[in-house]
Structures are given as C-alpha cells and as structure tokens.
C-alpha positions as CSV (number, residue, x, y, z in Angstrom):
1,M,62.2,54.0,146.1
2,P,60.5,57.3,146.2
3,L,57.3,58.4,148.0
4,K,54.5,59.9,146.3
5,I,53.4,63.4,148.2
6,N,50.4,65.7,147.7
7,V,51.7,69.0,146.8
8,S,49.5,71.8,145.6
9,Y,50.7,74.3,143.0
10,S,51.2,77.2,145.3
11,E,53.6,75.1,147.5
12,K,55.7,73.4,144.7
13,E,58.6,75.9,145.3
14,E,58.6,75.0,148.9
15,A,58.6,71.4,148.4
16,K,61.1,71.7,145.7
17,S,63.4,73.7,148.1
18,K,63.1,70.8,150.7
19,G,64.2,68.2,148.0
20,A,61.1,66.9,146.5
21,F,61.0,66.2,142.6
22,W,58.5,66.2,140.1
23,D,57.7,62.9,138.3
24,T,56.6,63.7,134.7
25,D,55.3,60.1,133.7
26,S,53.2,59.7,137.0
27,K,52.5,63.4,137.4
28,T,53.2,63.5,140.9
29,W,55.8,64.9,143.4
30,Y,57.7,62.5,145.3
31,V,60.4,62.3,148.1
32,P,63.9,60.7,147.0
33,K,64.6,57.5,149.2
34,H,67.6,59.4,151.0
35,K,65.4,62.2,152.3
36,N,63.8,62.4,155.8
37,Y,59.9,61.7,155.3
38,N,59.4,64.0,158.4
39,D,60.7,67.1,156.5
40,F,57.8,66.6,154.0
41,I,55.1,65.7,156.6
42,Q,52.8,68.5,155.7
43,W,52.3,66.8,152.2
44,I,51.9,63.2,153.6
45,D,48.4,62.1,154.0
46,N,48.9,60.8,157.6
47,E,45.1,60.4,158.1
48,K,44.8,58.0,155.2
49,F,47.8,55.7,155.7
50,S,50.1,54.8,158.7
51,I,52.7,52.6,157.0
52,I,55.2,53.3,154.3
53,A,57.0,50.2,153.1
54,K,60.1,50.7,151.2
55,K,61.3,48.5,148.4
56,P,61.4,45.5,148.2
57,F,58.3,44.7,149.7
58,H,56.3,41.4,149.0
59,I,53.1,39.5,148.6
60,A,53.3,36.6,150.8
61,L,51.3,33.5,149.5
62,N,50.1,30.5,151.6
63,K,47.3,28.1,151.9
64,R,44.7,27.3,154.6
65,G,41.6,25.4,155.1
66,C,38.3,27.5,154.9
67,W,36.6,27.7,158.2
68,K,33.1,27.5,156.4
69,C,33.4,24.8,153.5
70,N,36.7,23.2,154.8
71,E,38.3,23.3,151.4
72,I,41.9,24.4,150.9
73,T,42.3,28.1,149.7
74,D,45.0,30.4,148.7
75,V,45.6,33.4,151.1
76,V,48.0,36.4,150.8
77,A,49.4,39.2,152.8
78,L,51.7,42.2,152.1
79,A,55.0,42.0,154.0
80,S,58.2,44.0,154.3
81,N,61.4,44.1,156.6
82,N,62.1,47.9,155.7
83,F,59.1,50.3,156.7
84,Y,58.2,53.4,158.4
85,E,55.3,53.8,160.9
86,F,53.5,56.9,161.8
87,D,53.6,56.9,165.6
88,Y,54.0,58.8,168.8
89,I,57.6,59.6,169.5
90,N,57.3,58.7,173.1
91,E,54.2,57.0,174.0
92,D,55.0,57.2,177.7
93,D,55.1,61.1,177.7
94,D,51.7,62.3,178.1
95,D,52.8,66.0,177.7
96,N,54.4,65.2,174.3
97,M,51.9,63.5,171.9
98,T,53.8,64.3,168.8
99,K,53.9,61.9,166.0
100,E,56.6,61.2,163.4
101,W,57.5,58.9,160.7
102,L,59.6,56.2,162.6
103,K,61.8,53.7,160.8
104,Q,61.1,50.1,161.7
105,D,63.5,47.3,160.3
106,Y,62.0,44.0,161.6
107,F,60.0,41.7,159.3
108,T,56.3,41.9,159.3
109,F,53.3,40.5,157.7
110,F,50.8,43.4,157.5
111,S,47.4,42.4,158.8
112,I,43.8,44.0,158.6
113,P,44.7,46.5,156.1
114,E,41.9,49.4,155.9
115,Y,43.7,51.1,153.2
116,I,46.2,49.9,150.5
117,D,47.5,52.3,147.8
118,K,45.3,51.8,144.7
119,E,48.2,51.1,142.2
120,I,49.2,48.1,144.5
121,I,45.8,46.8,145.2
122,D,45.0,46.9,141.5
123,L,48.0,44.9,140.9
124,I,47.2,42.3,143.6
125,Q,43.5,41.8,142.6
126,E,44.6,41.1,138.9
127,R,46.6,38.2,140.1
128,F,44.8,37.2,143.2
129,P,41.0,38.1,142.8
130,F,40.0,36.5,146.0
131,Y,41.7,39.3,148.1
132,K,39.1,41.9,148.2
133,Y,37.4,44.5,150.5
134,G,35.0,43.0,152.8
135,Y,33.0,43.1,155.9
136,S,34.4,41.1,159.0
137,K,32.0,40.4,161.9
138,T,35.1,39.8,164.1
139,I,36.2,43.5,163.9
140,D,32.7,44.8,163.0
141,G,34.2,46.5,160.0
142,K,35.5,46.2,156.6
143,Y,39.2,45.7,155.4
144,W,41.0,44.2,152.6
145,A,40.8,40.5,153.1
146,N,41.2,37.1,151.7
147,H,38.1,35.1,150.5
148,C,37.6,31.5,149.8
149,Q,38.3,30.5,146.4
150,N,35.6,27.8,146.7
151,C,32.7,29.5,148.8
152,N,33.7,33.1,148.9
153,A,33.7,33.2,152.7
154,L,36.1,35.8,154.4
155,Q,39.0,34.2,155.8
156,G,39.9,36.3,158.7
157,D,43.3,37.9,159.4
158,F,43.0,37.2,163.2
159,F,43.4,33.4,162.4
160,N,45.9,33.9,159.7
161,H,48.3,36.2,161.6
162,N,47.6,35.6,165.4
163,E,46.9,32.0,165.8
164,P,50.1,30.0,166.2
165,G,50.6,28.0,162.9
166,G,48.4,30.2,161.2
167,A,49.0,31.0,157.3
168,F,51.3,34.1,158.5
169,S,52.3,32.9,161.9
170,P,54.6,30.2,161.2
171,M,56.2,28.3,164.3
172,S,58.7,26.2,162.6
173,I,61.0,25.7,159.5
174,E,58.5,23.4,157.9
175,E,55.9,26.1,158.2
176,C,58.1,28.8,156.8
177,K,58.8,26.9,153.8
178,E,55.1,26.9,153.0
179,I,55.0,30.6,152.4
180,T,56.3,32.0,149.2
181,L,57.4,35.8,149.0
182,I,56.7,37.5,145.7
183,E,58.5,40.8,145.3
184,V,56.0,43.4,144.0
185,P,57.0,45.6,141.2
186,S,56.4,49.3,142.0
187,K,57.8,52.7,140.9
188,F,57.0,54.2,144.3
189,D,57.0,53.2,148.0
190,L,53.8,51.3,149.3
191,T,51.4,53.2,151.6
192,L,48.8,51.4,153.6
193,S,47.0,51.6,157.0
194,A,47.4,48.2,158.8
195,G,48.6,46.3,161.8
196,T,52.1,44.9,162.2
197,G,53.3,42.0,164.1
198,W,56.8,40.9,165.2
199,S,58.0,37.3,165.2
200,S,60.7,35.7,167.2
201,I,61.6,33.5,164.3
202,E,61.8,36.5,161.8
203,D,65.3,35.3,160.7
204,M,63.9,31.7,159.9
205,I,60.8,33.3,157.9
206,L,63.4,35.3,155.6
207,K,65.7,32.2,155.4
208,Y,63.3,29.4,154.5
209,C,60.3,31.1,152.8
210,K,60.3,30.7,149.2
211,K,61.2,33.7,147.1
212,K,59.8,34.5,143.6
213,E,59.8,37.5,141.2
214,W,56.6,39.0,140.0
215,K,55.9,37.7,136.6
C-alpha cells in the first residue's frame, strides 16, 4: 500500500523525480510501497506520527470487565506485524542522534495512540463508537481509548496491554482465541503515534486469533 505525503506545489517535481505519484481521486501525493520512506522524509509529518503500518493492518476485538460498573464491554486496538517506526538509528551513540524510518516485522497491538489517521479513525468509530478520544488520569493526558458500553468509563490501555491476561496481552492459546483480528480496508498505509509491545507468544497470537474481513 502507498503512503500519503505532504508535497507543496513548488516541490512536486522533486518529489516526482524521487518516485512519488499523484493520486487524482484522493488528491494527494503518495510513496509506492517498494520505495524507501527515508528518501521522502522531508514530506512525511514526523512530528505528527511515529508509526507507519503497512497492509494488512487490523482492528483487534476482545472483551473485558469494566473496572467501574463490572459489566462486560467490547474493547478494540489497532494491530500489525509489518510496520515502520520513526526512531534513532543508534540509541547508544550520543554523538549521532539521527532518526530514520526503521522497519519492524514483529506483531504488536498498538497502545495509547495519541494520533490516528482521520480516515481510519472515522472508519473505526462508525463501527465501534465506544472508541473515542478521552482523558486518562493514569497518564494525565488524552488518547484514543475504549470506553465502557454500559457506563462510558474509560478502559485504560495499561490494563488492556500490559497486565498479563489483559484483553491484548494474552498468555495462553485460550486467551488468544478470544481475540478477533479484523482486516481494515484502506487505500493508503496507516499512520499513527502510539506505543508498541512485543509478545513472546506472537506466533500463537497470529495462529489462534480469529480472523475476519471488514464487512
């Protein structure tokens, strides 16, 4: 899938010479999937997002008990096993603090997303309206979070992603089977600013999670 980039009119010839294309329908410049993102870094909004997830990326769906009303509620998270992260080339080298888009090929559920591409968040909210931007006392800030379908209390990502056995922190085959991965239809790559996490049972997650198409 291609990545949307922000190219000014005065820079369009330079972008084109590097291999970017114009999408007439979406009215945006984009980078084809076989190109190196770092060649187009001047047109990528590195301040807005730190993750680029390639197709296929997914919405993970599970259930949890609400901490406030104790009722069962649905919870979702974005997930991918093919993404790029804007990070330091060598964190141990204090003399070289250069950042690049680095390819990651492990499976992750994205947590505490402060930014998600509007096209994708609109798609998610249409089907999962309980996933919305809200304030968390735990981090003293706002992010896209699940809210209880019964009492509207925010269901924090720390418990969902970091507690063993949490909705997106499975520890067994049975817990993996409780998660459904729904492939998200998108013309372009997903951009977001979020945390990532690696699981020692990622092979089990991909094998035993239920898989569904977006319908």
